[in-house]
KEDREN-879850 format. One record per residue: residue in three letters; chain; x, y, z of N, C-alpha, C in turn. Coordinates in steps of 0.1 Angstrom, whole numbers. Layout:
BEGIN
 residu chaine neast nnorth   nup caeast canorth  caup ceast cnorth   cup
    ALA      A     X      Y     Z      X       Y     Z     X      Y     Z
...
***
This chain:
BEGIN
 residu chaine neast nnorth   nup caeast canorth  caup ceast cnorth   cup
    MET      A   811     55  -583    819      64  -575   817     73  -567
    THR      A   809     79  -565    804      85  -557   799     85  -548
    LEU      A   791     70  -549    784      64  -536   797     63  -528
    SER      A   804     54  -537    817      49  -522   824     58  -521
    ARG      A   827     62  -523    833      73  -520   826     83  -509
    ASN      A   819     84  -505    811      80  -498   810     79  -481
    VAL      A   805     66  -489    807      57  -475   819     53  -473
    ASN      A   834     58  -477    846      55  -475   845     66  -463
    ARG      A   842     78  -468    846      87  -461   838     91  -452
    PHE      A   823     85  -449    814      80  -437   823     75  -431
    TYR      A   829     61  -430    837      53  -426   850     52  -420
    SER      A   860     61  -424    869      69  -420   866     79  -410
    CYS      A   859     78  -410    858      95  -401   847     92  -389
    CYS      A   831     82  -390    827      83  -377   834     68  -370
    ILE      A   842     63  -379    844      49  -376   865     55  -367
    ASN      A   869     50  -378    883      61  -370   888     66  -369
    HIS      A   879     78  -368    884      92  -362   867     97  -351
    SER      A   862     87  -348    847      93  -341   854     93  -327
    PRO      A   849     96  -316    853      93  -305   840     87  -294
    TRP      A   834     86  -304    821      72  -299   830     62  -307
    SER      A   835     61  -307    840      44  -318   857     40  -303
    ARG      A   860     56  -304    871      51  -293   862     42  -278
    ARG      A   853     52  -278    850      47  -268   844     37  -265
    PHE      A   839     32  -273    829      18  -276   841      9  -275
    LEU      A   850     13  -284    860      -2  -286   868     -8  -273
    SER      A   866      6  -260    880       3  -255   874     -4  -243
    SER      A   884    -12  -238    879     -25  -226   877    -17  -214
    SER      A   878     -5  -213    876       4  -199   861     -4  -197
    SER      A   862     -6  -186    848      -9  -176   843     13  -176
    VAL      A   849     25  -171    844      34  -168   835     39  -181
    CYS      A   843     39  -191    839      42  -202   830     40  -210
    THR      A   828     22  -206    811      19  -215   802     20  -207
    LEU      A   807     22  -190    801      27  -184   791     40  -188
    LYS      A   801     49  -192    799      61  -196   787     62  -212
    TYR      A   793     53  -218    781      48  -231   772     49  -223
    TRP      A   765     39  -216    758      36  -217   749     47  -204
    VAL      A   752     54  -200    746      69  -195   738     74  -204
    PHE      A   748     74  -216    739      91  -224   737     80  -237
    ALA      A   737     75  -235    723      65  -240   708     56  -241
    ALA      A   714     57  -223    698      60  -217   691     68  -213
    LYS      A   703     85  -219    699      95  -216   693    108  -229
    THR      A   699    101  -236    695     101  -259   677     94  -255
    CYS      A   682     83  -251    668      74  -250   652     83  -246
    ALA      A   658     87  -234    651      92  -222   643    107  -229
    LEU      A   656    117  -230    651     126  -237   641    123  -250
    VAL      A   646    111  -256    639     111  -279   620    112  -269
    SER      A   626    102  -257    610      97  -259   604    109  -253
    LEU      A   603    117  -240    602     129  -236   598    140  -246
    TYR      A   607    135  -256    603     141  -272   592    138  -276
    TYR      A   583    126  -277    580     118  -287   564    123  -277
    LEU      A   562    121  -264    554     122  -254   549    135  -258
    PHE      A   555    144  -260    554     154  -256   546    167  -270
    SER      A   558    158  -282    548     162  -294   536    160  -302
    ILE      A   539    141  -298    527     135  -307   520    133  -296
    GLY      A   516    137  -284    505     139  -275   498    153  -277
    LEU      A   509    166  -279    500     180  -285   494    175  -296
    THR      A   501    168  -303    490     169  -325   474    162  -322
    PHE      A   479    149  -316    468     140  -313   455    150  -297
    TYR      A   459    156  -288    447     167  -277   444    174  -294
    GLN      A   448    182  -297    453     197  -304   436    193  -313
    LYS      A   442    179  -321    432     175  -327   415    175  -323
    TRP      A   420    164  -307    405     168  -299   402    173  -303
    PHE      A   406    187  -290    401     197  -287   399    205  -300
    ILE      A   404    204  -303    395     217  -317   387    214  -319
    LYS      A   380    196  -321    364     194  -332   355    200  -320
    ASP      A   357    205  -303    347     204  -294   347    222  -301
    PHE      A   360    229  -296    362     245  -294   372    244  -308
    PRO      A   362    252  -315    368     256  -333   371    275  -331
    PHE      A   378    270  -321    392     286  -324   400    285  -324
    PRO      A   410    276  -332    422     269  -329   434    285  -333
    LEU      A   432    298  -335    436     306  -342   437    315  -325
    THR      A   426    314  -321    426     322  -306   432    309  -292
    VAL      A   432    297  -296    433     287  -284   457    289  -289
    VAL      A   457    291  -302    468     292  -307   476    307  -293
    LEU      A   475    316  -297    470     325  -289   477    322  -282
    CYS      A   464    313  -271    467     319  -259   478    311  -249
    HIS      A   481    304  -264    495     291  -258   507    300  -260
    LEU      A   508    311  -270    524     319  -274   519    329  -259
    ILE      A   511    332  -250    512     343  -240   518    328  -227
    VAL      A   516    325  -227    513     308  -214   534    304  -218
    LYS      A   536    302  -233    545     299  -235   561    311  -228
    PHE      A   553    328  -231    561     339  -230   563    340  -217
    LEU      A   554    335  -208    547     333  -187   556    329  -189
    LEU      A   558    313  -192    567     304  -179   581    304  -190
    SER      A   585    311  -209    600     316  -204   606    325  -194
    ALA      A   599    333  -199    609     347  -187   602    342  -165
    ALA      A   597    333  -163    595     329  -157   612    320  -149
    ILE      A   614    309  -166    627     302  -162   638    307  -162
    ARG      A   637    325  -169    648     336  -171   648    336  -156
    CYS      A   639    341  -149    647     345  -133   651    338  -127
    ALA      A   642    326  -128    653     312  -120   664    315  -124
    LEU      A   667    316  -140    678     311  -140   689    317  -139
    LYS      A   684    329  -134    692     346  -128   694    342  -116
    TRP      A   690    344  -107    687     342   -92   699    327   -90
    PHE      A   696    316   -94    701     307   -93   721    309   -99
    ASN      A   718    311  -114    738     314  -118   739    326  -110
    ASP      A   728    334  -110    737     351  -105   742    356  -117
    VAL      A   735    350  -127    746     358  -139   730    366  -151
    ASP      A   732    376  -155    718     379  -159   721    375  -177
    ARG      A   706    372  -179    701     367  -191   700    380  -202
    VAL      A   703    372  -212    711     386  -225   690    388  -233
    THR      A   693    404  -231    679     408  -237   683    417  -246
    LEU      A   678    415  -257    680     423  -269   678    439  -269
    SER      A   679    444  -274    684     461  -276   665    460  -285
    TRP      A   662    472  -291    650     476  -297   653    475  -312
    PRO      A   663    477  -317    671     478  -333   673    464  -332
    GLU      A   677    455  -322    683     444  -327   669    432  -324
    TYR      A   661    436  -315    650     426  -317   637    427  -330
    LEU      A   635    440  -339    634     448  -348   641    435  -358
    LYS      A   658    437  -355    662     433  -370   663    423  -371
    LYS      A   666    411  -356    666     398  -364   658    393  -358
    LEU      A   641    391  -354    637     384  -348   617    391  -356
    THR      A   615    390  -361    607     398  -368   602    389  -376
    ILE      A   615    386  -385    605     376  -401   602    368  -388
    ALA      A   612    358  -387    616     346  -375   601    346  -365
    GLY      A   594    353  -355    587     357  -352   572    350  -362
    ILE      A   569    363  -370    562     357  -382   562    350  -391
    ALA      A   569    342  -390    567     328  -394   566    319  -390
    SER      A   568    319  -378    567     307  -363   549    311  -363
    ALA      A   549    326  -356    532     321  -358   522    317  -371
    MET      A   530    317  -381    516     311  -396   518    298  -397
    ASP      A   531    296  -393    531     281  -391   523    275  -380
    ILE      A   526    275  -370    518     271  -358   498    273  -362
    GLY      A   498    287  -366    483     287  -363   478    282  -379
    LEU      A   482    280  -382    474     272  -400   477    260  -398
    SER      A   492    253  -387    490     237  -384   476    234  -380
    ASN      A   470    245  -372    467     242  -357   450    247  -364
    TRP      A   448    255  -379    435     257  -382   432    245  -392
    SER      A   442    240  -395    439     230  -407   438    218  -397
    PHE      A   434    213  -390    432     202  -382   415    203  -380
    ARG      A   405    214  -379    392     208  -387   389    207  -397
    PHE      A   401    206  -409    394     200  -420   400    188  -420
    ILE      A   417    184  -418    420     170  -421   425    167  -414
    THR      A   430    147  -415    429     142  -408   442    141  -404
    ILE      A   450    135  -394    463     134  -379   473    128  -397
    SER      A   467    118  -402    475     112  -411   479    121  -420
    LEU      A   469    127  -431    474     137  -441   482    147  -438
    TYR      A   473    154  -422    487     169  -416   500    159  -416
    THR      A   510    149  -411    517     145  -405   521    143  -417
    MET      A   519    139  -432    527     137  -444   523    150  -450
    SER      A   516    159  -449    524     177  -459   529    177  -449
    LYS      A   529    177  -440    539     192  -427   555    184  -429
    SER      A   556    172  -437    572     164  -437   574    171  -449
    SER      A   569    180  -459    574     186  -471   576    190  -464
    CYS      A   582    204  -454    587     211  -444   606    215  -448
    ILE      A   608    198  -449    622     200  -453   630    202  -464
    VAL      A   618    202  -472    619     208  -492   620    219  -486
    PHE      A   612    231  -482    613     242  -479   620    249  -470
    ILE      A   629    236  -455    637     246  -458   650    248  -462
    LEU      A   651    234  -472    663     233  -482   665    243  -490
    LEU      A   650    248  -493    652     260  -510   653    273  -502
    PHE      A   646    276  -484    658     279  -479   667    289  -477
    SER      A   675    279  -476    689     274  -471   693    279  -485
    LEU      A   687    275  -498    702     276  -507   694    292  -511
    LEU      A   684    298  -506    682     312  -509   692    315  -504
    LEU      A   691    317  -491    700     326  -476   716    316  -478
    GLY      A   721    310  -486    734     308  -484   733    299  -479
    LEU      A   729    290  -469    736     280  -460   738    268  -466
    GLU      A   729    267  -479    732     255  -486   743    259  -500
    THR      A   748    247  -505    750     245  -517   741    241  -524
    LEU      A   736    241  -540    728     237  -549   737    221  -553
    ARG      A   729    212  -548    740     197  -556   729    188  -558
    ALA      A   730    178  -568    723     168  -577   714    162  -562
    SER      A   725    152  -548    711     151  -541   708    158  -535
    LEU      A   707    171  -536    693     178  -526   682    181  -537
    VAL      A   687    185  -556    676     180  -563   669    169  -565
    PHE      A   676    154  -559    672     139  -562   660    144  -548
    VAL      A   664    146  -531    654     151  -528   641    155  -528
    VAL      A   647    162  -525    630     176  -532   621    162  -537
    LEU      A   631    161  -553    619     157  -566   610    140  -555
    LEU      A   618    137  -550    617     125  -537   607    124  -535
    ILE      A   608    135  -517    599     138  -510   587    138  -517
    ALA      A   588    155  -528    572     158  -532   568    152  -543
    SER      A   572    141  -550    565     127  -557   560    121  -549
    GLY      A   567    116  -529    563     108  -522   549    120  -516
    LEU      A   546    131  -512    540     138  -512   525    140  -523
    PHE      A   526    141  -535    519     137  -542   512    123  -545
    MET      A   516    108  -548    510     101  -542   504    100  -529
    PHE      A   509    108  -520    505     105  -507   484    113  -511
    THR      A   486    115  -518    473     128  -514   460    125  -522
    TYR      A   470    118  -539    461     110  -544   452    103  -546
    SER      A   433    105  -547    431      98  -548   426     95  -526
    SER      A   430    101  -524    428     101  -506   411    100  -505
    THR      A   406    100  -498    396      94  -496   391    107  -483
    GLN      A   403    106  -475    399     118  -466   403    133  -471
    PHE      A   409    133  -479    413     147  -482   407    160  -485
    ASN      A   407    171  -474    405     178  -477   413    198  -483
    LEU      A   411    199  -499    411     205  -500   422    221  -489
    ASP      A   408    227  -482    408     239  -477   426    240  -461
    GLY      A   423    220  -457    427     218  -452   446    220  -456
    PHE      A   445    211  -468    462     209  -476   465    219  -477
    VAL      A   459    233  -483    460     243  -485   471    249  -473
    MET      A   458    245  -462    465     256  -453   481    249  -445
    VAL      A   478    236  -442    488     227  -440   505    232  -447
    MET      A   504    234  -461    513     236  -473   517    249  -468
    LEU      A   509    259  -468    510     272  -464   526    270  -451
    ALA      A   513    261  -444    527     263  -431   540    254  -433
    SER      A   535    247  -437    547     243  -438   565    253  -448
    ILE      A   560    259  -458    563     269  -466   571    281  -449
    MET      A   564    282  -444    565     294  -433   575    289  -421
    ALA      A   573    272  -419    584     258  -416   592    265  -418
    GLY      A   598    263  -430    609     262  -438   615    275  -436
    LEU      A   608    287  -433    614     303  -430   616    309  -417
    ARG      A   611    297  -413    608     300  -397   624    290  -390
    TRP      A   630    279  -393    639     277  -391   651    280  -393
    THR      A   646    282  -410    662     283  -418   663    299  -405
    VAL      A   655    311  -403    659     319  -398   663    319  -387
    ALA      A   657    316  -384    658     308  -365   677    303  -365
    GLN      A   681    295  -374    696     287  -378   704    303  -373
    LEU      A   698    308  -383    712     322  -384   709    329  -371
    VAL      A   700    330  -368    697     341  -352   706    330  -348
    MET      A   703    317  -338    710     312  -332   722    309  -327
    GLN      A   725    303  -344    742     305  -348   756    315  -347
    ARG      A   748    322  -347    756     341  -344   762    345  -326
    LYS      A   773    343  -324    774     343  -303   772    351  -297
    GLU      A   776    372  -310    770     376  -305   755    387  -302
    THR      A   746    374  -309    729     374  -307   728    371  -291
    GLY      A   737    360  -287    733     356  -273   726    345  -276
    LEU      A   714    348  -283    711     335  -287   705    320  -284
    SER      A   716    320  -281    715     301  -281   707    294  -274
    HIS      A   703    299  -266    701     291  -252   684    292  -253
    PRO      A   681    280  -257    664     278  -258   653    286  -251
    VAL      A   655    294  -240    643     294  -231   647    311  -235
    ASP      A   659    316  -234    663     328  -237   653    335  -257
    MET      A   656    322  -262    650     326  -278   636    325  -273
    MET      A   631    318  -261    618     314  -266   609    329  -258
    TYR      A   619    333  -252    611     341  -248   614    350  -252
    HIS      A   623    360  -264    619     371  -271   612    367  -290
    ILE      A   612    350  -290    600     350  -303   588    357  -300
    GLN      A   584    353  -285    569     349  -281   565    363  -289
    PRO      A   564    371  -282    560     385  -288   552    387  -297
    TRP      A   568    383  -308    565     389  -317   550    381  -330
    MET      A   550    365  -325    541     354  -329   530    356  -325
    ILE      A   531    369  -313    516     370  -308   513    384  -322
    VAL      A   523    394  -325    513     404  -327   510    394  -349
    GLY      A   515    383  -349    513     375  -363   503    371  -367
    LEU      A   500    368  -348    489     357  -354   475    367  -351
    LEU      A   481    378  -349    466     385  -343   454    393  -357
    PRO      A   460    394  -367    453     404  -381   446    391  -387
    LEU      A   453    374  -381    444     360  -384   429    364  -379
    ALA      A   436    362  -363    426     360  -353   418    365  -353
    ILE      A   416    378  -351    408     391  -342   396    388  -358
    PRO      A   395    392  -370    389     390  -383   379    371  -388
    PHE      A   388    366  -383    382     353  -385   377    344  -374
    GLU      A   378    352  -366    366     336  -353   368    350  -341
    GLY      A   366    365  -345    363     377  -334   358    376  -326
    ILE      A   342    375  -337    329     381  -335   325    369  -335
    GLU      A   331    353  -332    324     342  -331   326    339  -320
    LEU      A   338    339  -315    341     337  -301   342    345  -286
    ALA      A   335    358  -296    325     368  -282   310    364  -282
    THR      A   308    361  -290    289     352  -290   295    333  -280
    SER      A   307    331  -284    303     316  -278   300    315  -267
    ASN      A   289    306  -266    287     299  -253   298    295  -247
    LEU      A   308    292  -251    322     282  -245   331    291  -236
    VAL      A   326    302  -242    339     315  -236   332    331  -229
    PHE      A   331    340  -239    324     354  -228   304    348  -227
    ARG      A   302    345  -234    288     343  -240   279    326  -228
    TYR      A   293    327  -220    283     311  -212   280    310  -198
    HIS      A   268    300  -198    259     298  -193   263    293  -181
    ASP      A   272    285  -180    275     274  -163   290    283  -163
    VAL      A   295    285  -152    305     287  -151   320    276  -151
    GLU      A   312    262  -151    317     251  -147   325    249  -166
    VAL      A   315    255  -177    320     255  -186   330    259  -195
    LEU      A   335    270  -189    345     281  -186   356    275  -184
    LEU      A   351    270  -174    364     270  -166   373    256  -172
    THR      A   363    247  -173    372     232  -185   381    239  -197
    SER      A   370    252  -208    373     256  -212   390    260  -214
    ILE      A   392    266  -204    401     274  -198   412    265  -194
    GLY      A   413    257  -186    418     243  -181   422    237  -194
    LEU      A   415    231  -203    417     229  -218   425    229  -223
    VAL      A   429    245  -225    438     253  -234   448    256  -226
    LEU      A   448    256  -215    466     261  -206   471    241  -209
    ILE      A   461    234  -209    464     216  -206   481    218  -218
    GLY      A   470    225  -234    473     226  -249   487    233  -246
    ALA      A   487    243  -237    497     251  -233   511    246  -232
    LEU      A   507    239  -217    518     234  -211   522    219  -222
    LEU      A   517    218  -227    522     205  -234   531    212  -251
    ALA      A   532    228  -252    536     233  -266   546    237  -257
    PHE      A   552    241  -245    563     244  -245   568    232  -237
    LEU      A   568    228  -237    573     213  -234   581    212  -244
    MET      A   569    204  -252    574     202  -260   588    208  -269
    GLU      A   586    221  -272    592     233  -277   608    229  -267
    LEU      A   609    230  -255    618     229  -251   621    217  -246
    GLY      A   615    209  -248    624     190  -252   627    192  -267
    GLU      A   621    201  -275    628     200  -286   641    203  -285
    TYR      A   645    213  -281    662     223  -280   664    216  -270
    ILE      A   663    208  -258    673     201  -249   678    192  -257
    LEU      A   664    181  -265    672     179  -274   684    177  -280
    LEU      A   684    190  -293    693     197  -301   706    202  -296
    VAL      A   704    202  -284    716     210  -273   732    195  -270
    HIS      A   716    188  -260    728     174  -254   730    165  -259
    THR      A   721    162  -280    730     151  -283   737    159  -301
    SER      A   728    156  -305    731     167  -324   718    164  -329
    SER      A   723    177  -341    713     180  -350   707    166  -356
    LEU      A   716    158  -360    717     140  -373   705    130  -361
    THR      A   704    136  -344    696     127  -337   678    137  -337
    LEU      A   681    145  -337    673     152  -342   662    150  -356
    SER      A   671    150  -363    664     147  -377   660    130  -374
    ILE      A   667    122  -374    666     114  -369   647    105  -366
    SER      A   650    114  -352    636     113  -345   627    116  -349
    GLY      A   631    128  -354    611     137  -366   611    125  -376
    ILE      A   620    115  -380    616     109  -389   611     95  -379
    LEU      A   613     92  -372    606      79  -367   596     89  -357
    LYS      A   595    102  -356    581     107  -350   569    100  -357
    GLU      A   572    105  -377    563     105  -378   561     95  -387
    VAL      A   571     86  -388    559      69  -385   552     65  -377
    PHE      A   558     66  -364    549      67  -352   534     69  -354
    THR      A   534     85  -356    524      91  -356   511     88  -362
    LEU      A   515     83  -372    508      73  -390   503     65  -383
    TYR      A   507     56  -372    509      43  -373   496     47  -360
    LEU      A   503     62  -349    490      59  -341   476     66  -351
    ALA      A   478     73  -358    460      79  -367   454     70  -374
    VAL      A   464     56  -375    458      50  -381   448     40  -378
    LYS      A   454     36  -369    455      29  -354   439     36  -342
    VAL      A   446     45  -342    436      52  -329   424     59  -339
    ASN      A   425     69  -342    419      80  -353   411     71  -365
    GLY      A   411     57  -368    407      51  -374   414     61  -387
    ASP      A   425     64  -393    426      69  -406   425     58  -418
    THR      A   423     59  -431    428      50  -436   436     55  -448
    MET      A   446     43  -456    452      49  -464   450     37  -468
    THR      A   454     45  -487    458      30  -495   467     33  -498
    THR      A   474     16  -516    481      14  -515   494     24  -521
    ILE      A   490     27  -528    491      41  -534   501     50  -525
    ASN      A   490     50  -510    490      62  -503   504     59  -495
    LYS      A   511     49  -490    521      45  -485   527     46  -493
    ILE      A   529     40  -503    542      45  -511   545     55  -512
    GLY      A   538     63  -513    538      77  -511   545     79  -501
    PHE      A   540     81  -489    546      82  -475   566     73  -473
    THR      A   563     61  -478    574      57  -483   585     68  -483
    CYS      A   582     66  -503    587      81  -510   594     95  -500
    SER      A   590     98  -495    588     105  -483   601    103  -475
    ILE      A   596     93  -468    605      93  -455   618     91  -466
    VAL      A   620     81  -471    634      79  -477   638     88  -487
    GLY      A   632    101  -490    641     115  -491   643    119  -481
    ILE      A   641    120  -472    646     125  -461   654    116  -452
    SER      A   655    108  -455    667      93  -446   674     98  -454
    LEU      A   677    100  -463    689     104  -478   697    117  -479
    HIS      A   686    130  -470    690     139  -469   699    140  -453
    VAL      A   695    128  -445    698     136  -435   709    128  -436
    LEU      A   708    114  -446    723     106  -442   736    117  -452
    THR      A   738    122  -457    741     132  -471   747    143  -462
    ARG      A   741    148  -456    738     158  -448   753    155  -439
    THR      A   751    142  -430    761     132  -418   775    134  -422
    VAL      A   773    125  -437    789     125  -443   796    138  -449
    ARG      A   788    148  -454    795     159  -458   802    157  -445
    GLN      A   786    168  -433    801     174  -425   815    165  -420
    ASP      A   809    151  -417    819     143  -416   831    149  -419
    GLY      A   829    147  -430    840     150  -439   849    164  -440
    ARG      A   844    169  -440    841     181  -434   856    183  -415
    LYS      A   853    175  -407    860     175  -399   869    169  -396
    CYS      A   865    152  -412    880     145  -414   893    158  -418
    ARG      A   886    166  -432    897     178  -435   900    186  -427
    ALA      A   891    189  -412    900     197  -402   911    189  -389
    ILE      A   908    176  -391    913     169  -387   927    163  -393
    SER      A   931    168  -405    941     164  -413   946    173  -417
***
């Protein structure tokens, strides 16, 4: 009964009341052209998002093998992202002749401390885990992030507890268990790191949603959000980077005690390439969200995980047993169900508003 009611609600909202359906069903060639232009634009944005996101994952995995300082690399990325976002803010201010938002110190401390430090832990631990685990295990483990987003959303009042949420969480958790069960390439240290990163990612995106959705904050523009949050991320990561990598980095022949200037310049250049990829990935993610919808971003994220896992097996030679594949399928189904039920609920609210 519940399923049929949801299907009817989805049909009535998405088909009968959807502007997209009216444009598509219209015989006007102009409307049809607009639809295909929008579709082509969306495909281009998704392709760029995949290129930067998947490219960064494989690039970092490759680079950290030869440059074993993942936390330092992330710190460099954060500094470059801050400088690039500051430069873009200046360009936008000059081009539009409008001052960009700048938070006062009390607002800055109150609204971005948690999001910034959680973001630092998320990215830092994710990159650190590359030293220990394969891309396939990383991709699968990090997909559990949606579970923690749901949990933090419940705690902060963004979601209400429903049976469908409990089912989704259990399905994803069981899929993660089956994927890691008897895995020939399992590493406990790396797995713990990436699971802690998933918890921090859940907190990060939940708090970021609260900040960006409040119009009085003025941080709805992705560049402004990136500019304000990077300093907190740097502060949050320094206490980890200094004790764990400080001495080793200071005595490394790749950086401070180099014997050949070409080695130093190569190291700096490779770090900057990763920083540029990280900036473009984050910017592309926000642009995709702004120009399409959270549904498009969610579906793109699901397909990205499938594509990343496929490349990890084909390119990197990661191995997967049958039970690992079943576990991965369960998690993807769980994430897809969450996206579907969330879409149905949002369309139901729109229908009630229209009627």
